[in-house]
N, C-alpha and C positions, 0 to 999 in steps of 0.2 A: 433360567427363565429369561425370555427376551421381552424387552419393553420397547414400545414406540414412544417417540417424544414429539410433542406438539407445542411450539412456543406461542405465547400470547403476544399481541402487539407491544404491550408494555415491556415485556422481556426483550423483544427485538430492539426496541428503542434504547434500552439500557446497554445491550450488547454492543451497539454501534458506538457507544461512548468509551468503550474499552480499547486499550492499545492492541496492536496486532499480536504481540506476544501473549497478552492476557486472553485474547480470543482463541488462540491456539491451545492454551492451557485449558480453557473452558471446554473447547471441542474435544480434547483428549479425555477429559473427565466425563463428559456426557457420553462418549463412546463406551466407557466402562459401565455407566448407568444403563445403557441399552442392553448390556450383557447381564444385568442384574446385580452388579457390584456398585453400591452407592457410596461406600466409604463413610467418612465422618458426616453424620447427619444429626438433626435434632427434631423431634416431633413437637410441634408447637401447639397442637390441639385443633379441633374443627377441620381436620383433614389437611392442615397446612404443615409442610415439612421444610426444613432448612438444610440445604446442601452447603456444608462449610468448607472453605479453603483455608489453608494455613496463613495466608497473607491478609485475612480478614474479609475477603470477598464472600458474598453469600448469594445463593440462588434459591428462591422460594418456589416450591412446586406442590402439586397435589397429584394423587394417583386415582384414576377412575377405571372402572372395569372396561375391558379386560386388559390389564397391563399397559395402560396408557399413562405416560407421565406428561403432565401439563405444566410447562415452565411459565410461571406467573410473572416473576419480577426478579431483578438482580439488584444487588446493593453491596454496601460495605458494613463493617462492624460498627462504625460510628453512627450510621443512620438506621441501624437495625430496628429500633422500636417503630419508627415511622414506616419503614419498609414492610414490616410485619402487618401493620394496620392496613396498608395499601393492598398487600397480597390477600388478606382476608376479605377486603372489600371486592376485589376481583372475583374471588370464589363466590361470594354471595350474589353478585350481579350475574355471573354465569349460571348459577342455580336458578335464579329468578327467571332468566331468559329461557332456560330449558323447561321449567315448569309451564311457562306460558305456551310453549310449543308442544307440551304434552310429553316431554322427554323424561321427566322425573315424576315419580309418584310419592316420594317421601320428602 
């Protein structure tokens, strides 16, 4: 299964704070995600999923039909609780915006 990836501005901001080596590792991992191999993940609820790296890095994302991965936010293990709240907030704001435009019915 092939996935398309769409980064949110918050994710892009976080990515720019990463070292070049880290960005290359993230890019390599996201290439695998595009092919349908997500690796170590955790379902957090409300459609939020955590892509976990061995060094403690996290990328929070959601999947919307059809096979679109929305990169919401990145972070580390130490700020995980705060990052999860921020990512859930991003999802809710996006849903509200889509409803106002008539894009979501539920």
